[in-house]
N, C-alpha and C positions, 0 to 999 in steps of 0.2 A: 504494498499499499503506500509506503513512504517513497518507494522507488518511482512508482508513478507519479507522485506529486513532484519529486525532483525533475523527473524527465519533463513533465509538462512546463515547470517553471523555467528549466533551461531553454526549452523550445520558444517558449513566450519571451524571453529575454532576446535570443538570437532574432526573433522576428522584429522586434522594437527596436533593434540597434540600428543606427543611422547609416552605417557603412557596412556592406555584406563581407563577409570573411575573405573571399577572393580579392576584394578591393583593398582591403588591409594588407593582403600580402603584397599587392602591386605597390601600396604606398611604402612599405618597409623596403622593396626592391629599389624602389626610387631614392630613398633615404640613403640605401647602401652605395648606389652610384654616385650620389652627391659626396658621401664620405670618401670614397675612392679619389674622386676628382680633388678633394682637399688634401689628401694623402700625397698626390702627385704634385701638389704645389709646394710642399714642404721642402726646405734647404734650399741650397744655392748661394747662401751667403758666406762671407769670409770670416775666419777667425780674428783676424787683425783688421780694425775699423780703419786703418789707413791704407789697406790694400784693396783694390777693386777686384771682384771676381765676376767674369763674364757668365758664369754658370748660371747666374739669376735670369738670364734670357734664355734658357735653353727651350727647345721645341716643346718639351712635355709640360713645362710650367706656363708657356705661353699660349699654346693652341689645345694641347689634350685636355689638360685640367678644365678650362672653362667651358669646353665642349661636354664634357662629363657632368659637370656642374649643372649646365642648362639644361642637359638631357634628362637629369634627375629631376630636376623641377618640373619638367613637362611630363614625366611619367608619373609624379604625385598628383598634378593637377588632373590629368587625365583619369587616374584611378579615383580621385574624389568626385568628379563629375560624371564618371560612367554609371549608367543605370542598370539594374538587374533586368535582364530580357524577359525572364519568367514573370516578374511582376508587372512590367510594361503591357506583355501580350494578355495577360489575364484581366486588366484594366479596360484594354480596348475592346476586348470581346463583351466585356459587360455594359458598355456604353450603349 
């Protein structure tokens, strides 16, 4: 009896959650892509402040990192805005 009540409560909470589980996974993937972009941006400095290090202008830091960060932002936005097809389809049929 208690297990049935717990299962009903869990399913009700999942249905009332604003973002479906699949979309939450895509949000986490997008955040991971952004973190990877920030990790690629780390470094390139010089230990001596009087010596210039051209490594700060590497291709990875200047091109790849911003692309990864912007790509992660796009993935997160799409994951938030994406609607569940099953819910949308059932609403159209009932109207």
